[in-house]
C-alpha positions in Angstrom: 0.0 0.0 0.0 1.5 3.3 -1.1 2.0 6.3 1.3 -0.7 8.4 -0.3 -3.3 5.6 0.1 -2.2 5.0 3.7 -2.7 8.7 4.5 -6.1 8.7 2.8 -7.2 5.7 4.8 -6.0 7.2 8.1 -7.8 10.4 7.3 -11.0 8.6 6.3 -10.9 6.5 9.5 -10.6 9.6 11.6 -13.6 11.2 9.9 -15.5 8.0 10.4 -14.8 7.9 14.2 -15.6 11.6 14.8 -19.4 11.9 15.1 -21.1 14.6 12.9 -22.7 17.3 15.1 -24.0 19.5 12.4 -25.5 19.3 8.9 -26.1 21.9 6.2 -28.7 20.1 4.2 -30.4 22.7 1.9 -29.2 23.7 -0.5 -27.4 20.4 -1.1 -24.0 20.3 -2.9 -24.3 20.7 -6.6 -28.1 21.3 -6.5 -30.0 23.8 -8.7 -32.1 26.4 -6.8 -34.6 29.0 -7.9 -37.3 31.1 -6.2 -38.1 31.4 -2.5 -36.8 28.4 -0.5 -35.0 27.4 2.7 -31.4 27.3 3.9 -31.8 24.6 6.4 -30.2 21.8 8.4 -29.4 20.9 12.0 -26.8 21.6 14.7 -26.6 19.8 18.0 -25.7 22.7 20.2 -25.3 26.4 19.5 -26.2 29.8 20.8 -26.2 31.6 17.4 -26.2 30.5 13.8 -25.4 32.6 10.7 -25.0 31.9 7.0 -23.1 33.9 4.4 -23.6 33.8 0.6 -20.5 34.1 -1.6 -18.5 35.5 1.3 -20.9 38.4 1.9 -22.5 39.7 5.1 -23.6 37.1 7.5 -27.4 36.5 8.0 -28.9 35.5 11.3 -30.6 32.1 11.1 -33.5 31.0 13.4 -32.5 27.9 15.3 -34.2 25.4 17.7 -37.0 23.8 15.7 -37.8 20.1 16.4 -35.9 17.5 14.4 -36.8 14.1 15.7 -34.2 12.4 13.5 -31.3 14.1 15.4 -32.1 12.5 18.8 -29.7 9.6 18.2 -26.8 11.9 17.4 -27.5 14.9 19.6 -29.4 13.4 22.5 -32.3 15.9 22.0 -34.5 17.1 19.2 -34.5 20.9 19.2 -31.7 21.1 16.7 -33.2 22.3 13.4 -32.5 25.6 11.7 -34.0 27.4 8.7 -33.8 30.7 6.9 -36.3 31.7 4.2 -34.4 33.0 1.2 -35.1 34.3 -2.3 -32.4 32.5 -4.2 -33.2 34.6 -7.3 -31.4 37.5 -5.5 -28.1 35.7 -6.0 -28.5 35.7 -9.8 -27.9 33.0 -12.4 -24.8 30.9 -12.0 -22.6 29.1 -9.3 -22.8 30.3 -5.7 -21.8 29.1 -2.2 -23.3 29.3 1.2 -21.3 29.0 4.4 -22.7 28.1 7.9 -21.2 29.7 11.0 -21.9 28.2 14.5 -21.3 30.7 17.3 -19.1 32.8 15.0 -17.0 29.9 13.8 -17.0 28.5 10.3 -18.6 25.0 10.2 -19.2 24.0 6.6 -20.1 25.3 3.1 -21.7 24.0 -0.1 -21.7 25.1 -3.7 -24.8 25.1 -5.8 -26.3 26.7 -8.9 -29.1 29.3 -9.3 -31.4 29.5 -12.3 -33.8 32.5 -12.4 -36.5 33.6 -14.9 -34.5 36.7 -15.7 -35.6 38.7 -12.7 -35.4 38.6 -8.9 -39.2 38.5 -8.5 -41.5 37.7 -11.4 -44.9 39.4 -11.1 -48.2 39.4 -12.9 -48.0 36.0 -14.7 -49.9 32.7 -14.4 -49.4 29.3 -15.7 -49.9 25.6 -15.2 -48.9 22.4 -16.8 -48.7 18.6 -16.4 -45.6 16.6 -15.8 -45.0 12.8 -15.9 -42.7 11.5 -13.2 -40.4 8.6 -13.7 -42.7 6.3 -11.7 -45.6 7.1 -14.0 -47.5 9.7 -11.8 -49.2 12.5 -13.8 -48.6 15.7 -11.8 -50.3 19.1 -12.4 -48.3 22.1 -11.3 -49.3 25.8 -11.1 -47.2 29.0 -10.9 -47.2 30.6 -7.4 -45.9 34.1 -7.3 -45.2 34.2 -3.5 -42.7 31.3 -3.7 -41.5 32.2 -7.3 -42.0 28.6 -8.2 -44.5 25.9 -9.1 -46.7 24.1 -6.6 -48.5 20.7 -7.1 -52.2 21.1 -7.5 -53.2 17.6 -8.5 -51.8 14.2 -9.4 -52.9 10.9 -10.9 -51.4 7.9 -9.2 -49.2 5.7 -11.3 -50.3 2.2 -12.4 -48.7 -0.4 -10.2 -46.4 -2.7 -12.1 -47.3 -6.4 -11.9 -45.0 -8.7 -10.0 -42.0 -9.4 -12.2 -41.6 -12.9 -13.7 -39.1 -15.2 -12.1 -35.4 -14.7 -13.0 -32.2 -14.2 -11.1 -28.9 -12.3 -11.2 -28.5 -9.1 -13.3 -31.6 -10.0 -15.3 -33.6 -8.7 -12.4 -32.6 -5.2 -13.4 -33.9 -5.2 -17.0 -36.2 -2.3 -17.5 -36.2 1.4 -16.5 -34.9 2.2 -13.0 -34.8 5.5 -11.1 -32.1 5.6 -8.3 -32.4 8.3 -5.7 -30.2 9.5 -2.8 -29.3 12.8 -1.1 -26.6 13.5 -3.8 -28.4 12.7 -7.0 -31.3 11.1 -8.9 -30.6 9.2 -12.0 -32.7 7.2 -14.5 -31.3 4.3 -16.5 -32.9 1.9 -19.1 -31.2 -1.5 -18.8 -31.1 -4.1 -21.5 -28.8 -7.0 -22.4 -25.1 -6.1 -22.6 -23.6 -5.8 -26.2 -22.1 -9.1 -27.5 -18.6 -7.6 -27.4 -18.8 -6.7 -23.7 -15.6 -8.0 -22.0 -17.0 -8.8 -18.6 -20.3 -10.8 -18.4 -23.0 -11.3 -17.2 -24.3 -7.8 -17.1 -27.0 -5.4 -18.2 -26.4 -2.0 -19.7 -27.8 1.4 -20.6 -25.5 1.7 -23.6 -26.3 5.3 -24.7 -25.4 6.4 -21.1 -22.4 4.1 -21.0 -23.6 2.6 -17.8 -23.1 -1.1 -16.9 -24.4 -3.2 -14.0 -22.6 -6.4 -12.9 -22.7 -8.9 -10.1 -20.1 -7.9 -7.5 -18.5 -11.4 -7.6 -16.9 -10.6 -11.0 -14.7 -8.0 -9.3 -12.7 -9.2 -6.2 -13.4 -6.7 -3.4 -16.7 -5.2 -4.6 -18.8 -7.7 -2.6 -16.7 -7.2 0.6 -19.3 -4.9 2.1 -22.2 -7.3 1.7 -23.7 -6.0 -1.6 -24.6 -8.1 -4.6 -24.5 -5.8 -7.6 -22.2 -3.1 -8.9 -23.3 -0.2 -11.2 -20.8 2.2 -12.9 -21.6 5.3 -15.0 -18.6 7.1 -16.5 -20.2 9.0 -19.4 -20.4 12.4 -17.8 -17.9 14.6 -16.0 -19.1 12.9 -12.8 -18.1 9.3 -12.1 -21.0 7.6 -10.4 -20.8 4.2 -8.7 -23.5 2.2 -6.8 -23.5 -1.0 -4.8 -26.9 -2.7 -4.5 -28.3 -5.5 -2.5 -30.6 -8.1 -4.1 -33.7 -6.4 -5.6 -37.1 -7.0 -4.0 -39.4 -7.1 -7.0 -39.4 -3.6 -8.5 -37.4 -2.0 -5.7 -33.8 -2.1 -4.6 -31.6 -0.5 -2.0 -27.9 0.1 -1.7 -25.2 2.8 -1.5 -23.6 5.4 -3.7 -20.3 7.1 -4.4 -19.1 9.8 -6.8 -16.2 11.9 -7.9 -15.7 14.7 -10.4 -13.2 14.7 -13.3 -10.9 11.9 -14.4 -12.5 8.6 -13.3 -9.1 6.8 -13.1 -7.3 9.4 -11.0 -6.2 8.2 -7.6 -8.2 10.9 -5.8 -11.4 10.0 -7.7 -11.1 6.3 -6.8 -10.3 7.0 -3.2 -13.3 9.4 -2.9 -15.7 6.9 -4.4 -14.5 4.0 -2.3 -14.8 6.1 0.9 -18.3 7.1 0.0 -19.3 3.5 -0.4 -17.3 2.1 2.6 -18.8 4.5 5.0 -22.3 4.4 3.5 -22.5 8.2 3.1 -25.3 8.1 0.5 -28.0 5.4 1.1 -29.9 4.8 -2.2 -33.3 3.5 -3.1 -34.3 2.4 -6.6 -37.7 1.9 -8.2 -38.5 0.3 -11.5 -41.1 2.1 -13.7 -41.2 -0.3 -16.6 -40.0 -3.9 -17.0 -39.5 -6.8 -19.3 -38.0 -9.9 -17.6 -37.2 -9.4 -13.9 -37.7 -11.3 -10.7 -38.7 -10.9 -7.0 -36.0 -11.7 -4.5 -35.3 -11.3 -0.8 -33.4 -8.1 0.0 -30.1 -8.9 1.5 -29.3 -7.0 4.7 -26.1 -8.9 5.4 -24.0 -7.6 8.3 -21.0 -5.7 7.0 -17.5 -6.9 7.9 -15.2 -4.5 9.7 -13.8 -1.8 7.5 -10.1 -2.8 7.4 -7.3 -1.4 5.4 -7.4 -4.6 3.3 -11.1 -4.2 2.6 -10.7 -0.6 1.6 -7.7 -1.4 -0.7 -9.5 -4.3 -2.4 -12.6 -2.1 -3.0 -10.5 0.6 -4.5 -8.6 -1.8 -6.7 -11.9 -3.3 -7.9 -13.4 0.1 -8.7 -10.2 1.1 -10.6 -10.3 -2.2 -12.6 -13.9 -1.8 -13.6 -13.7 1.9 -14.4 -10.7 1.2 -16.6 -12.7 -1.3 -18.6 -15.5 1.3 -19.2 -13.0 4.0 -20.2 -11.5 2.0 -23.0 
């Protein structure tokens, strides 16, 4: 193991041991914002919270709303914070917001803003119908006070029938939508091309995205997952590890990195995201051909050792190399 990898593992282990005591959740990193919305999250203990946009003046943030989901981390529940903010005031483009706790910098996120050409659009109306990836028909209407669209009606989607019996990667044939706190992606999986080097697999060829059983890559199954999905077409390298599907649903974990998929820093970042389960993911199928129900595996994970991390990183590197050829 090289010195750089050793340092990365030590640093990641320290971060894993130290408990998180604050979270800036909205806007999320890399998200696109518009209209009137919240800057929100949670902090276990503070006297005063402030945020600053793009290094500008700090804004006081109301703090102390109930967050039941923080009891396990904080020991109490009055940890939420939220600031109502017109993101249009920032203008189109890339921005950042920094959170300060009792005057000390805590964290920051970068995000994008898209306006309608003005800070506050007035005197217009409009509505339309959208189709979600799960088949729901949603009617939305323009709301001036929030500078955005609000849902006024929806038609429930038609439930898919139970999938026919099959096993392995064939369970993923069809259209899937995978969602977590970092991203939402939709893929349409079919059989892999005949010239695919590593099989069995399914693929969304136009998006250069492949899904394999983890046993094909030594190390990828070491965390208790059964399937491995890699997407390297865009400037973001996306990797998922999934358990066995349960009919038209699946769960797992996600990792990502920007830039060169084969760089050491990208592979380290993806492996750490997966190892420490930073982005739990759910998947739902909206259309199908030949798939099967199966019992979701919730296998206990083995200890995260240096050997486990190194094997995972090597497996990710090997598989991404195949896709980049």
